[in-house]
C-alpha positions in Angstrom: 18.3 -21.9 -78.7 19.2 -20.2 -75.4 17.2 -22.7 -73.3 19.3 -25.6 -74.6 22.4 -24.2 -73.1 21.0 -24.2 -69.6 21.5 -27.2 -67.3 18.7 -29.0 -65.7 19.5 -27.5 -62.3 19.7 -24.0 -63.6 16.4 -24.3 -65.4 14.8 -25.6 -62.3 16.2 -22.8 -60.2 15.2 -20.1 -62.7 11.6 -21.4 -62.7 11.5 -21.5 -58.9 13.0 -17.9 -58.6 10.5 -16.5 -61.2 7.6 -18.1 -59.5 8.5 -16.7 -56.1 9.1 -13.3 -57.8 5.5 -13.3 -59.0 4.2 -14.4 -55.6 6.1 -11.7 -53.7 5.2 -9.0 -56.2 1.5 -9.8 -55.7 2.0 -9.6 -51.9 3.7 -6.2 -52.1 1.1 -4.7 -54.4 -1.9 -5.9 -52.5 -0.5 -5.0 -49.1 0.3 -1.5 -50.3 -3.4 -1.0 -51.0 -4.7 -2.3 -47.7 -4.8 1.2 -46.2 -2.4 0.4 -43.4 1.3 1.1 -42.9 3.4 -2.1 -43.2 6.3 -2.3 -40.8 8.6 -5.4 -40.6 11.3 -6.0 -38.1 14.8 -6.7 -39.2 16.0 -10.4 -38.9 19.7 -10.8 -38.2 19.5 -14.5 -39.2 17.4 -15.1 -42.3 15.6 -18.4 -42.9 14.9 -20.3 -46.0 11.4 -18.7 -46.4 12.9 -15.2 -46.6 13.2 -15.0 -50.4 15.3 -12.3 -52.0 16.5 -11.1 -48.6 13.2 -9.3 -48.0 11.0 -9.9 -44.9 7.6 -9.8 -46.6 4.8 -11.3 -44.6 2.5 -13.4 -46.9 -1.3 -13.0 -46.6 -2.9 -16.4 -46.9 -5.8 -15.2 -49.1 -3.5 -13.4 -51.6 -1.1 -16.3 -51.7 -3.8 -18.8 -52.4 -5.3 -16.6 -55.2 -1.9 -16.0 -56.8 -1.1 -19.7 -56.8 -4.5 -20.6 -58.3 -4.0 -18.1 -61.1 -0.4 -19.1 -61.8 -1.1 -22.9 -61.9 1.7 -23.3 -64.5 5.1 -21.7 -64.7 5.2 -18.1 -65.7 8.5 -18.6 -67.5 7.0 -21.0 -70.0 4.0 -18.7 -70.7 4.1 -15.6 -72.9 1.0 -14.3 -71.1 1.8 -11.8 -68.4 0.5 -11.9 -64.8 -1.8 -8.9 -64.1 -2.9 -7.5 -60.8 -5.8 -5.0 -61.1 -6.6 -2.5 -58.3 -10.1 -1.0 -58.3 -12.2 1.3 -56.1 -15.8 0.4 -55.0 -18.1 2.9 -53.5 -21.0 2.3 -51.0 -23.5 2.8 -53.9 -21.9 0.0 -55.8 -20.0 2.0 -58.4 -16.6 0.6 -59.4 -13.6 2.3 -61.0 -10.3 0.7 -62.0 -7.4 2.6 -60.6 -4.3 0.8 -61.9 -3.1 -2.4 -63.5 0.3 -4.1 -62.7 1.8 -6.4 -65.3 4.6 -8.9 -64.8 5.7 -10.9 -67.9 8.6 -12.4 -69.8 9.8 -11.4 -73.3 11.6 -14.5 -74.8 13.0 -12.4 -77.7 15.6 -10.7 -75.5 17.8 -13.0 -73.5 21.3 -13.2 -72.1 22.7 -16.8 -72.0 25.9 -15.7 -70.3 24.2 -14.4 -67.1 24.4 -16.7 -64.0 21.1 -17.8 -62.5 22.1 -18.6 -59.0 23.8 -15.3 -58.1 23.2 -12.6 -60.7 19.6 -13.2 -61.6 18.6 -13.9 -58.0 20.1 -10.7 -56.7 18.6 -8.6 -59.5 15.2 -10.0 -58.7 15.6 -8.8 -55.1 16.5 -5.3 -56.4 13.4 -5.4 -58.7 11.2 -6.2 -55.7 12.7 -3.3 -53.7 12.0 -1.0 -56.6 8.4 -2.3 -56.6 8.1 -1.4 -52.9 9.0 2.2 -53.6 6.9 2.7 -56.8 3.8 1.1 -55.3 3.8 4.0 -52.7 3.9 6.9 -55.2 0.9 6.3 -57.5 -2.4 8.0 -56.9 -4.0 4.7 -55.8 -1.9 4.6 -52.7 -3.3 8.0 -51.4 -6.8 6.8 -52.0 -6.2 3.5 -50.2 -5.0 5.4 -47.1 -8.4 7.2 -47.0 -10.7 4.3 -47.6 -13.4 3.4 -45.2 -16.6 1.4 -45.0 -18.7 4.6 -45.2 -17.1 5.9 -48.4 -15.3 3.4 -50.5 -13.0 0.3 -50.3 -10.1 -0.8 -52.5 -10.4 -4.2 -54.2 -7.9 -6.3 -56.2 -8.1 -8.9 -58.9 -5.3 -11.3 -60.1 -5.5 -12.8 -63.6 -3.4 -14.1 -66.4 -3.7 -12.3 -69.7 -3.1 -9.0 -71.4 -3.7 -6.0 -69.2 -7.1 -4.4 -69.8 -6.0 -0.8 -70.2 -9.3 0.5 -71.7 -10.8 0.5 -68.2 -8.4 3.2 -67.0 -10.1 5.9 -69.0 -8.4 8.6 -71.1 -4.9 9.9 -70.6 -3.7 7.1 -68.4 0.0 6.9 -67.6 2.3 4.0 -68.1 5.4 3.5 -65.9 8.0 0.8 -66.2 9.2 -0.4 -62.8 12.2 -2.4 -64.0 13.4 -5.3 -66.0 16.2 -7.9 -65.9 17.7 -10.2 -68.4 17.7 -14.0 -67.9 19.0 -16.9 -70.0 15.4 -17.5 -71.2 14.2 -14.0 -71.7 13.7 -10.5 -70.2 11.4 -10.2 -67.1 9.7 -6.8 -67.2 7.4 -5.2 -64.5 5.3 -2.2 -65.3 2.2 -0.3 -64.1 -0.6 1.7 -65.9 -2.7 4.0 -63.7 -5.6 6.3 -64.1 -5.3 10.1 -64.1 -8.9 11.1 -64.2 -10.6 10.2 -60.9 -14.3 10.5 -62.1 -16.9 7.8 -61.5 -19.7 7.5 -64.1 -22.7 5.5 -62.8 -23.4 2.5 -64.8 -26.9 1.7 -63.6 -30.1 3.7 -62.8 -32.2 3.2 -59.7 -35.9 2.5 -59.7 -37.0 5.8 -58.2 -35.1 7.9 -60.7 -36.6 11.3 -61.7 -38.4 11.3 -65.1 -36.9 14.1 -67.2 -38.9 15.9 -69.9 -37.6 17.5 -73.0 -38.1 21.0 -71.6 -37.0 20.2 -68.0 -33.8 22.3 -68.2 -35.1 25.1 -70.5 -33.5 28.4 -69.6 -36.7 30.5 -70.0 -38.5 28.3 -67.4 -35.7 28.3 -64.9 -36.6 30.2 -61.6 -33.1 31.7 -61.6 -33.7 33.1 -65.1 -37.1 34.5 -64.2 -35.7 36.2 -61.1 -32.9 37.7 -63.2 -35.4 39.1 -65.8 -37.6 40.6 -63.0 -34.6 42.3 -61.4 -33.8 44.1 -64.6 -37.2 45.8 -64.7 -36.8 47.4 -61.2 -35.5 50.9 -60.8 -31.8 51.4 -60.2 -32.3 54.6 -58.1 -31.7 54.2 -54.4 -34.1 57.0 -53.5 -37.0 55.2 -55.2 -36.6 52.2 -53.0 -36.6 54.1 -49.7 -39.9 53.7 -47.8 -41.3 56.3 -45.5 -42.3 55.2 -42.0 -45.5 55.9 -40.2 -46.4 59.5 -38.9 -43.6 61.0 -41.0 -44.1 63.9 -43.3 -43.1 62.8 -46.8 -41.0 65.6 -48.2 -39.0 65.3 -51.4 -35.3 65.0 -50.8 -33.3 67.7 -52.4 -29.7 66.8 -53.3 -27.2 69.5 -53.7 -24.3 68.8 -56.1 -21.9 70.7 -53.8 -22.3 68.1 -51.2 -20.6 65.5 -53.5 -17.6 67.6 -54.3 -14.5 66.3 -52.7 -12.3 69.1 -51.2 -8.6 69.4 -52.1 -7.6 68.9 -48.5 -9.9 66.5 -46.5 -11.0 67.8 -43.1 -9.3 71.2 -43.8 -11.3 72.7 -40.9 -9.5 70.5 -38.4 -6.1 71.7 -39.6 -6.7 75.4 -38.8 -4.7 76.6 -35.8 -6.8 77.2 -32.7 -6.7 80.7 -31.2 -6.3 80.4 -27.4 -6.5 84.2 -26.9 -8.6 86.8 -28.8 -6.7 88.6 -31.6 -5.2 91.9 -30.7 -7.3 94.9 -31.5 -5.7 97.5 -33.7 -5.5 101.2 -32.7 -8.0 102.3 -35.4 -10.6 99.8 -34.0 -9.9 101.1 -30.5 -10.5 104.7 -31.4 -13.6 103.8 -33.4 -14.9 101.9 -30.4 -14.3 104.8 -28.1 -16.0 107.2 -30.5 -19.0 105.0 -30.8 -19.3 104.7 -27.0 -19.0 108.4 -26.6 -21.7 109.1 -29.1 -24.0 106.5 -27.5 -23.5 108.0 -24.0 -24.0 111.7 -25.0 -26.7 111.3 -27.6 -28.9 108.6 -26.1 -32.1 110.1 -27.6 -30.7 109.8 -31.1 -31.6 106.7 -33.1 -28.3 106.5 -34.9 -26.6 104.8 -32.0 -27.9 101.4 -33.1 -26.6 101.9 -36.6 -23.1 102.9 -35.4 -22.9 99.9 -33.0 -24.0 97.5 -35.7 -21.5 98.9 -38.1 -18.7 98.5 -35.6 -19.7 94.9 -34.9 -20.0 94.1 -38.6 -16.4 95.4 -39.2 -15.1 93.2 -36.4 -16.8 90.1 -37.8 -15.5 90.8 -41.3 -12.0 91.1 -40.0 -12.2 87.8 -38.1 -13.7 86.0 -41.1 -10.9 87.4 -43.2 -8.3 86.0 -40.9 -10.0 82.6 -41.0 -10.2 82.6 -44.7 -6.5 83.4 -44.9 -5.6 80.6 -42.6 -7.7 78.1 -44.6 -6.1 79.2 -47.8 -2.6 78.9 -46.4 -3.4 75.4 -45.2 -4.7 74.2 -48.5 -1.8 75.8 -50.4 0.7 73.8 -48.3 1.4 70.1 -48.6 -0.5 67.4 -46.7 2.3 67.2 -44.1 2.2 69.5 -41.1 5.4 70.5 -39.4 4.9 70.5 -35.6 7.6 71.9 -33.2 7.9 69.1 -30.7 9.2 70.2 -27.3 9.7 67.2 -25.1 10.0 67.7 -21.3 13.3 67.4 -19.5 15.3 67.7 -22.8 17.9 70.1 -24.0 17.2 72.0 -27.2 20.4 70.9 -28.9 19.8 67.2 -29.5 22.6 66.6 -32.0 25.4 67.4 -29.5 23.9 65.1 -26.9 23.6 62.2 -29.3 27.2 62.6 -30.5 28.5 62.8 -26.9 26.5 59.7 -26.0 27.9 57.8 -29.0 31.5 58.7 -28.2 31.0 57.6 -24.5 29.7 54.2 -25.6 32.3 53.7 -28.4 35.3 53.3 -26.1 35.7 52.4 -22.4 36.3 55.3 -20.0 39.8 55.9 -18.7 40.7 54.8 -15.2 41.2 57.4 -12.6 44.5 55.8 -11.6 46.0 56.6 -15.0 44.6 60.1 -15.3 47.0 61.6 -12.7 50.6 61.3 -13.7 53.0 61.1 -10.7 56.5 62.5 -10.7 59.7 60.4 -10.1 60.3 61.9 -6.7 56.8 60.9 -5.5 57.3 57.4 -6.8 60.7 57.1 -5.0 59.2 58.4 -1.8 56.5 55.8 -1.9 59.0 53.1 -2.5 61.0 54.1 0.6 57.9 54.1 2.8 57.0 50.6 1.5 60.5 49.3 2.4 60.2 50.7 5.9 56.9 49.0 6.3 58.3 45.7 5.2 61.2 46.0 7.7 58.8 46.7 10.5 56.7 43.7 9.7 59.7 41.4 9.1 59.2 39.5 12.3 55.6 38.7 11.3 56.7 37.4 7.9 59.2 35.1 9.5 56.6 33.6 11.8 54.3 32.9 8.9 57.2 31.1 7.0 58.1 29.0 10.0 54.5 28.0 10.5 54.2 26.9 6.9 57.4 24.9 7.2 56.1 23.1 10.3 52.9 22.3 8.5 54.7 20.7 5.6 56.9 18.6 7.9 53.9 17.3 9.8 52.2 16.2 6.5 
């Protein structure tokens, strides 16, 4: 009913616009999968071949294939125009990446819309949307990486229902856009693959013959190595081999060697004694007594025993002092307070820091304002300045006269 309301000229224009819309859509889709960036220069003055105000260069091969498939008018046909993009590897495997569909739904139409201006401008907007959407699907990234050594991107144009079963599971469907015309609604959509996995469809001549127990877990070398490794001993000492000309002695392991001390490297934290410890008065007297006994009674055999006893007492006292220092170190925390005395520095650092901060906080006072002069001194200086000016009055007059002469000459 809606087609009867159109004039002959409007019907002719609508068929022509729809045909060029299909041809330009095929050019945009195929050129976006060529693997190269397409850049066109702006034309200040458009010609009659620049349809929909878009400077799209036509590839002769794609144009001829699209015209051959269309053969009739797309408006009069309920079958959509489909453009299939596929990937072909060097081995010959193929995988369909996406399918574009352009068709007309005669059930939904708008007889009031104007063909010459409204429909034509909306077709240009639809092609601009196609330019953007064709660059965001996964097939565009794959097309930029294609090469003769890996894979190439192929296209196929046909009339018919889109073959969506070739896209695999979980494919996505995106509607690019649609526009209402007096004869129906033109819709453009794309369905693309989400799982990029190629399953080989043919088998080569030299394929490996597989047996029923080919992948049995018990016969796997990895499984055999794993079973063998479980039987080996887990002790490290059993795997140590003794070299030649070495006496094989059993290694004795003391459990105390594996005990971790409370303070690691506690022996390094003990204070070093630069000078020998002071000897007490009792030790001095005992030493003198032992020396006297040794000197007077040299024939007596007890001198060795007295000397040994004296030495033993000294060693015990030194060992006791070391034990006390170690126990004090372990009792304290891990942090050690060290009195740091830097060279060329004053002991009271807080006052120096405060004075330095106050000096930097404000600018120092000028020396001229620090000394306050009395009124009598200021009047005396003023009198001296006036006398100096009167003495040099002649000189000032000469300067003024020279300046006046210079201005007159200019």
